A tleap script that builds the chain and sets N, CA, C and O, in Angstrom:
source leaprc.protein.ff14SB
mol = sequence {
  NMET ASN VAL VAL LEU THR PRO ASP ILE GLU
  LYS PHE VAL LYS GLU GLN ILE GLU SER GLY
  ASN TYR GLN ASP ALA LEU ALA VAL ILE ARG
  GLU GLY LEU GLU LEU LEU ALA GLU ARG GLU
  ARG ILE TYR LYS GLY LYS PHE GLN GLU LEU
  LYS GLN GLU VAL GLU ILE GLY VAL GLU ALA
  LEU LYS ARG GLY GLU ILE PHE ASP GLY GLU
  ALA VAL PHE ASP GLU LEU GLU GLU ASP ILE
  ARG GLN ILE GLU VAL SER MET GLU ASN ARG
  GLY GLU CASN
}
set mol.1.N position { -77.496 217.864 -21.643 }
set mol.1.CA position { -76.833 219.024 -21.086 }
set mol.1.C position { -75.393 218.637 -20.759 }
set mol.1.O position { -75.145 217.610 -20.126 }
set mol.2.N position { -74.483 219.438 -21.179 }
set mol.2.CA position { -73.072 219.234 -20.857 }
set mol.2.C position { -72.662 220.222 -19.788 }
set mol.2.O position { -73.005 221.402 -19.853 }
set mol.3.N position { -71.925 219.733 -18.802 }
set mol.3.CA position { -71.495 220.582 -17.696 }
set mol.3.C position { -69.990 220.440 -17.547 }
set mol.3.O position { -69.455 219.331 -17.556 }
set mol.4.N position { -69.314 221.573 -17.410 }
set mol.4.CA position { -67.875 221.568 -17.183 }
set mol.4.C position { -67.640 221.829 -15.703 }
set mol.4.O position { -68.094 222.838 -15.163 }
set mol.5.N position { -66.933 220.923 -15.056 }
set mol.5.CA position { -66.663 221.046 -13.627 }
set mol.5.C position { -65.274 221.617 -13.394 }
set mol.5.O position { -64.355 221.392 -14.180 }
set mol.6.N position { -65.138 222.347 -12.321 }
set mol.6.CA position { -63.812 222.831 -11.945 }
set mol.6.C position { -62.995 221.618 -11.494 }
set mol.6.O position { -63.563 220.593 -11.116 }
set mol.7.N position { -61.679 221.730 -11.530 }
set mol.7.CA position { -60.851 220.596 -11.085 }
set mol.7.C position { -61.167 220.158 -9.647 }
set mol.7.O position { -61.172 218.963 -9.351 }
set mol.8.N position { -61.426 221.105 -8.772 }
set mol.8.CA position { -61.740 220.751 -7.381 }
set mol.8.C position { -63.047 219.973 -7.280 }
set mol.8.O position { -63.134 218.989 -6.546 }
set mol.9.N position { -64.052 220.413 -8.012 }
set mol.9.CA position { -65.342 219.721 -7.981 }
set mol.9.C position { -65.214 218.337 -8.616 }
set mol.9.O position { -65.773 217.362 -8.114 }
set mol.10.N position { -64.483 218.263 -9.711 }
set mol.10.CA position { -64.285 216.969 -10.369 }
set mol.10.C position { -63.574 215.991 -9.428 }
set mol.10.O position { -63.926 214.814 -9.364 }
set mol.11.N position { -62.571 216.491 -8.701 }
set mol.11.CA position { -61.852 215.664 -7.729 }
set mol.11.C position { -62.813 215.182 -6.639 }
set mol.11.O position { -62.779 214.016 -6.246 }
set mol.12.N position { -63.657 216.075 -6.163 }
set mol.12.CA position { -64.628 215.721 -5.132 }
set mol.12.C position { -65.572 214.632 -5.623 }
set mol.12.O position { -65.853 213.676 -4.900 }
set mol.13.N position { -66.058 214.777 -6.842 }
set mol.13.CA position { -66.970 213.780 -7.427 }
set mol.13.C position { -66.283 212.420 -7.480 }
set mol.13.O position { -66.867 211.406 -7.098 }
set mol.14.N position { -65.043 212.405 -7.956 }
set mol.14.CA position { -64.289 211.149 -8.034 }
set mol.14.C position { -64.090 210.536 -6.658 }
set mol.14.O position { -64.200 209.321 -6.494 }
set mol.15.N position { -63.794 211.378 -5.663 }
set mol.15.CA position { -63.599 210.872 -4.297 }
set mol.15.C position { -64.883 210.240 -3.761 }
set mol.15.O position { -64.842 209.223 -3.069 }
set mol.16.N position { -66.018 210.850 -4.086 }
set mol.16.CA position { -67.294 210.307 -3.619 }
set mol.16.C position { -67.573 208.939 -4.246 }
set mol.16.O position { -68.093 208.039 -3.587 }
set mol.17.N position { -67.226 208.797 -5.505 }
set mol.17.CA position { -67.426 207.514 -6.194 }
set mol.17.C position { -66.476 206.474 -5.615 }
set mol.17.O position { -66.885 205.350 -5.325 }
set mol.18.N position { -65.193 206.853 -5.446 }
set mol.18.CA position { -64.191 205.926 -4.930 }
set mol.18.C position { -64.502 205.492 -3.496 }
set mol.18.O position { -64.173 204.375 -3.097 }
set mol.19.N position { -65.130 206.367 -2.732 }
set mol.19.CA position { -65.448 206.029 -1.343 }
set mol.19.C position { -66.610 205.044 -1.253 }
set mol.19.O position { -66.862 204.461 -0.199 }
set mol.20.N position { -67.312 204.866 -2.364 }
set mol.20.CA position { -68.452 203.965 -2.367 }
set mol.20.C position { -69.762 204.633 -1.996 }
set mol.20.O position { -70.805 203.982 -1.932 }
set mol.21.N position { -69.705 205.933 -1.753 }
set mol.21.CA position { -70.935 206.655 -1.397 }
set mol.21.C position { -71.902 206.749 -2.576 }
set mol.21.O position { -73.118 206.790 -2.388 }
set mol.22.N position { -71.361 206.782 -3.778 }
set mol.22.CA position { -72.181 206.924 -4.990 }
set mol.22.C position { -71.657 205.989 -6.067 }
set mol.22.O position { -70.473 205.654 -6.106 }
set mol.23.N position { -72.583 205.570 -6.953 }
set mol.23.CA position { -72.207 204.654 -8.030 }
set mol.23.C position { -71.440 205.344 -9.142 }
set mol.23.O position { -70.480 204.799 -9.686 }
set mol.24.N position { -71.883 206.566 -9.476 }
set mol.24.CA position { -71.269 207.264 -10.605 }
set mol.24.C position { -71.418 208.774 -10.431 }
set mol.24.O position { -72.039 209.252 -9.481 }
set mol.25.N position { -70.830 209.510 -11.375 }
set mol.25.CA position { -70.848 210.971 -11.305 }
set mol.25.C position { -72.269 211.518 -11.351 }
set mol.25.O position { -72.575 212.503 -10.678 }
set mol.26.N position { -73.125 210.901 -12.126 }
set mol.26.CA position { -74.502 211.363 -12.223 }
set mol.26.C position { -75.185 211.306 -10.863 }
set mol.26.O position { -75.932 212.219 -10.512 }
set mol.27.N position { -74.942 210.255 -10.097 }
set mol.27.CA position { -75.549 210.128 -8.768 }
set mol.27.C position { -75.054 211.226 -7.827 }
set mol.27.O position { -75.828 211.768 -7.038 }
set mol.28.N position { -73.776 211.548 -7.911 }
set mol.28.CA position { -73.206 212.612 -7.070 }
set mol.28.C position { -73.835 213.945 -7.430 }
set mol.28.O position { -74.259 214.699 -6.554 }
set mol.29.N position { -73.892 214.229 -8.707 }
set mol.29.CA position { -74.435 215.515 -9.167 }
set mol.29.C position { -75.923 215.609 -8.857 }
set mol.29.O position { -76.407 216.663 -8.444 }
set mol.30.N position { -76.650 214.516 -9.052 }
set mol.30.CA position { -78.076 214.506 -8.749 }
set mol.30.C position { -78.307 214.825 -7.276 }
set mol.30.O position { -79.159 215.644 -6.933 }
set mol.31.N position { -77.535 214.166 -6.407 }
set mol.31.CA position { -77.652 214.410 -4.968 }
set mol.31.C position { -77.371 215.882 -4.635 }
set mol.31.O position { -78.086 216.500 -3.846 }
set mol.32.N position { -76.332 216.421 -5.241 }
set mol.32.CA position { -76.009 217.827 -5.005 }
set mol.32.C position { -77.126 218.755 -5.439 }
set mol.32.O position { -77.444 219.718 -4.742 }
set mol.33.N position { -77.720 218.473 -6.582 }
set mol.33.CA position { -78.815 219.308 -7.063 }
set mol.33.C position { -80.064 219.157 -6.201 }
set mol.33.O position { -80.796 220.123 -5.985 }
set mol.34.N position { -80.304 217.945 -5.710 }
set mol.34.CA position { -81.445 217.736 -4.814 }
set mol.34.C position { -81.253 218.509 -3.508 }
set mol.34.O position { -82.202 219.089 -2.980 }
set mol.35.N position { -80.028 218.516 -2.994 }
set mol.35.CA position { -79.741 219.285 -1.781 }
set mol.35.C position { -79.917 220.783 -2.031 }
set mol.35.O position { -80.443 221.502 -1.181 }
set mol.36.N position { -79.482 221.240 -3.183 }
set mol.36.CA position { -79.663 222.648 -3.546 }
set mol.36.C position { -81.140 222.995 -3.636 }
set mol.36.O position { -81.563 224.043 -3.147 }
set mol.37.N position { -81.923 222.131 -4.252 }
set mol.37.CA position { -83.357 222.358 -4.375 }
set mol.37.C position { -84.005 222.398 -2.990 }
set mol.37.O position { -84.869 223.237 -2.736 }
set mol.38.N position { -83.596 221.503 -2.099 }
set mol.38.CA position { -84.135 221.480 -0.738 }
set mol.38.C position { -83.776 222.765 0.001 }
set mol.38.O position { -84.612 223.336 0.700 }
set mol.39.N position { -82.553 223.211 -0.151 }
set mol.39.CA position { -82.129 224.464 0.484 }
set mol.39.C position { -82.978 225.623 -0.007 }
set mol.39.O position { -83.365 226.489 0.778 }
set mol.40.N position { -83.266 225.644 -1.293 }
set mol.40.CA position { -84.108 226.701 -1.856 }
set mol.40.C position { -85.524 226.638 -1.286 }
set mol.40.O position { -86.113 227.675 -0.980 }
set mol.41.N position { -86.079 225.423 -1.140 }
set mol.41.CA position { -87.414 225.284 -0.558 }
set mol.41.C position { -87.434 225.799 0.876 }
set mol.41.O position { -88.369 226.487 1.286 }
set mol.42.N position { -86.400 225.461 1.629 }
set mol.42.CA position { -86.303 225.922 3.016 }
set mol.42.C position { -86.190 227.436 3.048 }
set mol.42.O position { -86.862 228.092 3.844 }
set mol.43.N position { -85.347 227.997 2.189 }
set mol.43.CA position { -85.168 229.447 2.130 }
set mol.43.C position { -86.487 230.135 1.825 }
set mol.43.O position { -86.848 231.116 2.475 }
set mol.44.N position { -87.205 229.620 0.835 }
set mol.44.CA position { -88.484 230.229 0.466 }
set mol.44.C position { -89.483 230.118 1.605 }
set mol.44.O position { -90.251 231.049 1.851 }
set mol.45.N position { -89.481 228.991 2.300 }
set mol.45.CA position { -90.367 228.816 3.443 }
set mol.45.C position { -90.043 229.797 4.553 }
set mol.45.O position { -90.943 230.409 5.129 }
set mol.46.N position { -88.758 229.948 4.856 }
set mol.46.CA position { -88.345 230.886 5.892 }
set mol.46.C position { -88.689 232.315 5.482 }
set mol.46.O position { -89.100 233.122 6.315 }
set mol.47.N position { -88.520 232.624 4.202 }
set mol.47.CA position { -88.854 233.950 3.700 }
set mol.47.C position { -90.343 234.218 3.878 }
set mol.47.O position { -90.736 235.314 4.277 }
set mol.48.N position { -91.173 233.219 3.584 }
set mol.48.CA position { -92.620 233.374 3.748 }
set mol.48.C position { -92.967 233.594 5.216 }
set mol.48.O position { -93.806 234.436 5.533 }
set mol.49.N position { -92.324 232.839 6.121 }
set mol.49.CA position { -92.565 233.009 7.551 }
set mol.49.C position { -92.199 234.418 7.993 }
set mol.49.O position { -92.946 235.060 8.732 }
set mol.50.N position { -91.054 234.893 7.541 }
set mol.50.CA position { -90.600 236.234 7.895 }
set mol.50.C position { -91.559 237.282 7.356 }
set mol.50.O position { -91.882 238.250 8.043 }
set mol.51.N position { -92.011 237.087 6.130 }
set mol.51.CA position { -92.953 238.011 5.513 }
set mol.51.C position { -94.248 238.068 6.322 }
set mol.51.O position { -94.804 239.147 6.532 }
set mol.52.N position { -94.728 236.911 6.775 }
set mol.52.CA position { -95.942 236.867 7.595 }
set mol.52.C position { -95.738 237.577 8.924 }
set mol.52.O position { -96.624 238.289 9.396 }
set mol.53.N position { -94.564 237.381 9.531 }
set mol.53.CA position { -94.268 238.056 10.791 }
set mol.53.C position { -94.245 239.571 10.607 }
set mol.53.O position { -94.736 240.310 11.459 }
set mol.54.N position { -93.680 240.027 9.504 }
set mol.54.CA position { -93.652 241.465 9.219 }
set mol.54.C position { -95.079 241.974 9.042 }
set mol.54.O position { -95.429 243.035 9.559 }
set mol.55.N position { -95.899 241.228 8.319 }
set mol.55.CA position { -97.292 241.629 8.120 }
set mol.55.C position { -98.037 241.718 9.446 }
set mol.55.O position { -98.827 242.640 9.654 }
set mol.56.N position { -97.791 240.762 10.348 }
set mol.56.CA position { -98.410 240.790 11.669 }
set mol.56.C position { -97.977 242.055 12.415 }
set mol.56.O position { -98.795 242.728 13.043 }
set mol.57.N position { -96.687 242.366 12.336 }
set mol.57.CA position { -96.163 243.568 12.985 }
set mol.57.C position { -96.763 244.841 12.420 }
set mol.57.O position { -97.100 245.761 13.164 }
set mol.58.N position { -96.896 244.892 11.107 }
set mol.58.CA position { -97.474 246.077 10.459 }
set mol.58.C position { -98.925 246.251 10.901 }
set mol.58.O position { -99.356 247.364 11.200 }
set mol.59.N position { -99.674 245.156 10.943 }
set mol.59.CA position { -101.074 245.232 11.369 }
set mol.59.C position { -101.170 245.683 12.826 }
set mol.59.O position { -102.043 246.479 13.171 }
set mol.60.N position { -100.287 245.184 13.674 }
set mol.60.CA position { -100.281 245.597 15.076 }
set mol.60.C position { -99.954 247.083 15.185 }
set mol.60.O position { -100.536 247.796 16.002 }
set mol.61.N position { -99.038 247.534 14.372 }
set mol.61.CA position { -98.675 248.946 14.352 }
set mol.61.C position { -99.867 249.798 13.948 }
set mol.61.O position { -100.112 250.851 14.537 }
set mol.62.N position { -100.613 249.342 12.939 }
set mol.62.CA position { -101.794 250.079 12.474 }
set mol.62.C position { -102.844 250.184 13.580 }
set mol.62.O position { -103.571 251.175 13.654 }
set mol.63.N position { -102.925 249.163 14.443 }
set mol.63.CA position { -103.885 249.168 15.539 }
set mol.63.C position { -103.359 249.936 16.744 }
set mol.63.O position { -104.051 250.077 17.752 }
set mol.64.N position { -102.143 250.427 16.633 }
set mol.64.CA position { -101.547 251.174 17.740 }
set mol.64.C position { -100.912 250.298 18.794 }
set mol.64.O position { -100.595 250.775 19.883 }
set mol.65.N position { -100.723 249.041 18.497 }
set mol.65.CA position { -100.125 248.090 19.445 }
set mol.65.C position { -98.616 248.052 19.233 }
set mol.65.O position { -98.067 247.087 18.701 }
set mol.66.N position { -97.965 249.120 19.663 }
set mol.66.CA position { -96.523 249.193 19.438 }
set mol.66.C position { -95.802 249.344 20.772 }
set mol.66.O position { -96.378 249.798 21.761 }
set mol.67.N position { -94.554 248.963 20.778 }
set mol.67.CA position { -93.707 249.099 21.948 }
set mol.67.C position { -92.457 249.845 21.546 }
set mol.67.O position { -91.885 249.608 20.482 }
set mol.68.N position { -92.049 250.735 22.398 }
set mol.68.CA position { -90.790 251.442 22.197 }
set mol.68.C position { -89.686 250.528 22.731 }
set mol.68.O position { -89.615 250.264 23.931 }
set mol.69.N position { -88.839 250.056 21.842 }
set mol.69.CA position { -87.785 249.123 22.221 }
set mol.69.C position { -86.906 249.647 23.338 }
set mol.69.O position { -86.559 248.902 24.254 }
set mol.70.N position { -86.540 250.927 23.273 }
set mol.70.CA position { -85.689 251.501 24.311 }
set mol.70.C position { -86.409 251.516 25.652 }
set mol.70.O position { -85.806 251.242 26.690 }
set mol.71.N position { -87.687 251.833 25.627 }
set mol.71.CA position { -88.459 251.860 26.877 }
set mol.71.C position { -88.546 250.468 27.484 }
set mol.71.O position { -88.434 250.316 28.700 }
set mol.72.N position { -88.742 249.455 26.654 }
set mol.72.CA position { -88.806 248.083 27.150 }
set mol.72.C position { -87.488 247.704 27.812 }
set mol.72.O position { -87.484 247.140 28.907 }
set mol.73.N position { -86.365 248.011 27.154 }
set mol.73.CA position { -85.068 247.674 27.734 }
set mol.73.C position { -84.794 248.491 28.994 }
set mol.73.O position { -84.192 247.986 29.942 }
set mol.74.N position { -85.233 249.752 29.010 }
set mol.74.CA position { -85.073 250.563 30.219 }
set mol.74.C position { -85.825 249.928 31.385 }
set mol.74.O position { -85.308 249.871 32.501 }
set mol.75.N position { -87.041 249.451 31.130 }
set mol.75.CA position { -87.825 248.801 32.182 }
set mol.75.C position { -87.149 247.521 32.656 }
set mol.75.O position { -87.107 247.243 33.854 }
set mol.76.N position { -86.616 246.740 31.712 }
set mol.76.CA position { -85.920 245.504 32.094 }
set mol.76.C position { -84.693 245.810 32.937 }
set mol.76.O position { -84.440 245.133 33.933 }
set mol.77.N position { -83.929 246.824 32.545 }
set mol.77.CA position { -82.740 247.193 33.316 }
set mol.77.C position { -83.125 247.648 34.718 }
set mol.77.O position { -82.441 247.323 35.688 }
set mol.78.N position { -84.222 248.403 34.826 }
set mol.78.CA position { -84.685 248.840 36.143 }
set mol.78.C position { -85.109 247.640 36.987 }
set mol.78.O position { -84.808 247.583 38.180 }
set mol.79.N position { -85.799 246.691 36.382 }
set mol.79.CA position { -86.193 245.476 37.103 }
set mol.79.C position { -84.961 244.736 37.609 }
set mol.79.O position { -84.939 244.268 38.748 }
set mol.80.N position { -83.950 244.631 36.777 }
set mol.80.CA position { -82.707 243.951 37.164 }
set mol.80.C position { -82.056 244.690 38.326 }
set mol.80.O position { -81.597 244.065 39.282 }
set mol.81.N position { -82.012 246.025 38.247 }
set mol.81.CA position { -81.421 246.814 39.342 }
set mol.81.C position { -82.181 246.577 40.655 }
set mol.81.O position { -81.568 246.429 41.713 }
set mol.82.N position { -83.501 246.542 40.580 }
set mol.82.CA position { -84.300 246.323 41.783 }
set mol.82.C position { -84.047 244.933 42.368 }
set mol.82.O position { -83.976 244.781 43.587 }
set mol.83.N position { -83.915 243.938 41.529 }
set mol.83.CA position { -83.615 242.584 41.994 }
set mol.83.C position { -82.253 242.546 42.663 }
set mol.83.O position { -82.086 241.926 43.713 }
set mol.84.N position { -81.269 243.216 42.045 }
set mol.84.CA position { -79.919 243.251 42.623 }
set mol.84.C position { -79.927 243.925 43.984 }
set mol.84.O position { -79.289 243.442 44.920 }
set mol.85.N position { -80.652 245.048 44.105 }
set mol.85.CA position { -80.744 245.752 45.383 }
set mol.85.C position { -81.410 244.857 46.419 }
set mol.85.O position { -80.965 244.777 47.564 }
set mol.86.N position { -82.477 244.187 46.009 }
set mol.86.CA position { -83.185 243.291 46.916 }
set mol.86.C position { -82.269 242.173 47.402 }
set mol.86.O position { -82.289 241.812 48.579 }
set mol.87.N position { -81.476 241.633 46.498 }
set mol.87.CA position { -80.560 240.550 46.858 }
set mol.87.C position { -79.469 241.059 47.790 }
set mol.87.O position { -79.080 240.366 48.730 }
set mol.88.N position { -78.976 242.267 47.535 }
set mol.88.CA position { -77.925 242.844 48.403 }
set mol.88.C position { -78.484 243.075 49.807 }
set mol.88.O position { -77.806 242.841 50.807 }
set mol.89.N position { -79.725 243.536 49.859 }
set mol.89.CA position { -80.345 243.802 51.164 }
set mol.89.C position { -80.540 242.517 51.962 }
set mol.89.O position { -80.527 242.544 53.192 }
set mol.90.N position { -80.721 241.388 51.268 }
set mol.90.CA position { -80.885 240.110 51.947 }
set mol.90.C position { -79.555 239.405 52.167 }
set mol.90.O position { -79.503 238.327 52.760 }
set mol.91.N position { -78.471 240.026 51.681 }
set mol.91.CA position { -77.154 239.451 51.854 }
set mol.91.C position { -76.860 238.313 50.902 }
set mol.91.O position { -76.028 237.455 51.198 }
set mol.92.N position { -77.532 238.293 49.760 }
set mol.92.CA position { -77.348 237.207 48.782 }
set mol.92.C position { -76.279 237.532 47.758 }
set mol.92.O position { -75.964 236.675 46.933 }
set mol.93.N position { -75.728 238.679 47.767 }
set mol.93.CA position { -74.742 239.032 46.761 }
set mol.93.C position { -73.443 239.444 47.349 }
set mol.93.O position { -72.510 239.772 46.615 }
savepdb mol mol.pdb
quit
């Protein structure tokens, strides 16, 4: 396989060899491809995790186990207000 590199990439490869990090261009390119492959594996794994989480959510929704996001935040804000009032009454604020 023949690959044409951009001038910037070719310069980077040469710098890596000159720095002693790699023996030759093949080692630099191999490392880059291995990192790309690892990134893809991680991406696919994260995608699978997300897909499973969505499936869990859908199943919970089917069972009627849902929460209204606005209602949850409204309750949290009310709790915060009550704590603030309580603290003011005790002279903590």
